[in-house]
Structures are given as C-alpha cells and as structure tokens.
N, C-alpha and C positions, 0 to 999 in steps of 0.2 A: 428566648427569642427577643430580638431588639425591636422596640416599637418604631413604627414608621417604615420598616423594611417590607418589601413585597413578599408574599407567601406563594411559593411555587408548588403547585399541586401535582405536576408530572413527576413520575418516579424515574430515577436513573436506572437504566436497564443494561447499558453496555459501556465499557471503558476501553479506549484505544490509546496506546502509547505511541505517539508519532508527532510530526510537526517540524518546528525549527530545530533540527538536531537529530542525531542518531541515538535512539534509546539504548541500543546494545553497547555503545561506547561508554555508557555510564552503568555498566553491568551490575556491580555490587548494589548500588542504590536502587536500580530497577528491580532486582529480585527482592530486596527488602520491602519495597513498596508493594509488590505483588503479594508477598507474604502477609502484609498488614491488611490488604484488601480482601484476601481470600481465606484467612484463618477463621475457622468456625468457633473458636473459643475466645481468643483475646482480640481478634481482628474485626473486620466489617462484614464478614460472612458473605462476601460477594462470590458468586459461582465462577469458577475458573473458565467455564465455557463462555462466559460473558466478557472475558478480558482478552484483548488482542495486543500483541507487540508487533509493530511495523518496522521493517529494516530495509536499508538500501543494499544490504548484502555483506554484513560483517561476519564472515564465515566462521571463525573460531567460536564466536559467541552464539551463533545459531545452534550449533550442536550442543553447547552448554545449556542453552535455554530449554531444549527438549529434555535434557537430563534433570535440570533443577526445578522445573515448573511443569504445570499442566495447562498453561494458557495457550491461546491460539497464536499462530504465526502468520504474518502477512509480509510478502516480499515485493518490493517495488522493482519490477523487471524492466519493462519499457523498451526492450529490444531483443532481437533473436540472434544476433551475432555481435562479436566483440567490437568491431569497428564503430558501429552505431552506438553501442552502450558506452564505449569509452568517451564518445562525444557528449552523450546525454548525462552520464553518471560517472564522474572521474574515479570513484571507488573501484570501477571495473578494471582499471589498470593494475591494481593490486590483487583483486579477487575476481578473475575473469569468469565468464559464464559457465565454463566446464566445471570449475571448482565449486561455483555456487550451486549448480544443479546437483552435484554429488553431495554437498552438505545438506541440501533439502531432502535428498533421498535417505540420509542418515538421521535426519530429524524424525522423531517418533511422535506424531500427534496422538492425543488421547483417542481411545476407541470411538468411532463414529464421527470423528472430525477430520478436516482437511486443511492443508496449507492454502492460503489465498494468495494468488499472484495478481498484483496490480499492474495494469498495462495501459499507459497513457497513449492514445492514438494521435499521432501528429502527421499532418498532411505531407505526403511525399518523403517522409523520413522513416516511418516504421509501420505503415498502414497497408502495405501491398498484399496481394494474394500470396506471394512467396513468403512474406513475413508470417502470415497466418499459418501456412503449412509448416514453416520451420518451428513456430511456437508449439504447434500440436506435437511435433516430433520431440522437441526439447523437453516437454513436460511428461513424456511417456514414462509410465510406471510410478509416477508421483501421485499420491492421493491428494487431489487439489480441486480448486475451483478458480475461475478467472474473472476478474473484474475489468471490463473494458471501460476506459475513462476518456471520452473525447476531449481533446485539449481545449481549454478555455482561452480563446483568443483575447489578447489585450494589447493596449498601446505600448509601443516600444519593444515588442518582441517579434523576432523573425518567424516564429512558428505559427502555424494556422491549424484550425480545426478541419478534419476531413469532411467530405460531403456525406450526407446520411446514407447514400447508396454504398459508399465505401465502408462505412462503419458496419452496415448490415451484412455486407459480403464477408467481412472479417469474422463477424459473429457466426454466420452460417457455416463457415469452414470448420470452426472449432466445435460447434454444436454437432455437426455431422460426424465428428470424431469422438462423440460421446462425452465431451467435456461439459461440466456445468458452467455456463457463461452468463454473466450479468452485464448489461450495458448501464453504466452509472450515469444518471441524468442530473447535472448540477442545477442547483437553485440559486437565484440571485444574480444571474448574469446581466440582467438589464440595469442593475445598479452597481456593477463591478464587485459583487460580493460572492462570486463563485470561487472555487479553489484556485489559489494562485493569483487572484486579482486584487484582493484588499491591500496587500503590501505594495503592489505596483502603483495603485491609485494614490496611496498615502505618500509614497516617496515622490511621486511626480508633483505633488502639491506642497511639499515641504519647502518653506522659504530658505533661500541661501543667506548665509551670514558673511 
C-alpha cells in the first residue's frame, strides 16, 4: 500500500461493462477480462452473477456471449418500434428490433437470472401508453426485467424528462403485465452529475483555442 493514499473500506460488489463505447465490439478482450475476473483459481474469483455486460444491440455477439460466459446481459432498448429506435440508436438500422428480440430469445441466461432491458423515458418520444403496451408485447416470452430511466434533462439537448404521472403510468402498464419493473432514480442532478450530464457540462465549459 502506498503511503498517503486513502484507504477505501467499501467492498466492490458488482461490475458492469458499459459507458463510452460498445463492449461487445471488443469481444475477445471483453471475454478475456471476464475470465480473469471470474476464474476461481488464477483469477479474481468474482461471481459471474455480479458481472453485467451492457449492449446497444450487437446481435451476433449477444448470442456468443450467452455461449461463452455466464455473466448477466443488459440491453439498451429505448424504443418499441424501429422508426423511433433508428432516431435514438443508429445501430438499429443494421440490427432492427425484430432481430434484436430474436437474439435475446436465443440468449440463455444462467438459471434464476434474467436479461435486463434499459429503457430511457423521453417526453413525447417513447413514453406513451401505446409505447408501454408495445413494450409489454415486445418482451413477451423473454425472461427479463425492465429498468425505466427518466431522461436527465440538460442544457443544449432537445429531449426532456416526462412528468411523474407519465412515468408512473408507464410503470403501471408493465407491472400489470407481470413484468418486474424498476424506476431508476438518478442522483446528482442538482450539480449536473447524473447520467449523461457530466460530459455535457464539461464540453460546454471547455475553452476554445
């Protein structure tokens, strides 16, 4: 231990591969990292149930991930039909929703686990009652849970956060269809530290040369 460095007492409990980039686009190195983390003899002995790989929908690698590892899968969905998802997530032009859902049905999560679908709720874009009903139909027969993430409004972006009543109505429709649904509440919005806000604030204050 280096003198003068802080000692952190909290234990690392979960690892998620996500962020600036698509984890499945770097598949060989991703699987190597997972092997190191989860190997019980030469690795870090991290339980595979505590490791999650998040993807925007790189279909060929979704199926491979289920074959090559036992980690959890999270899919950034964010829309219930192709026109809207094309706008929000350009990868949908190559891998449309129908093919993505089929790949998720072929993915075999470990016993007792489910695929997580991340759904960012954006005012007037993908938050309607019809969207909620389509989502319930879209996920039919997939062992899954849904994370609803209200959009974090920030300067310079055309998108807005839905009203609380709209968020609750969306939740209620999925819950009534017997889905496990969680509304994710972001922290740090008051200082622009919620998901998607830090980079925007940093760029807006970067001096021009």
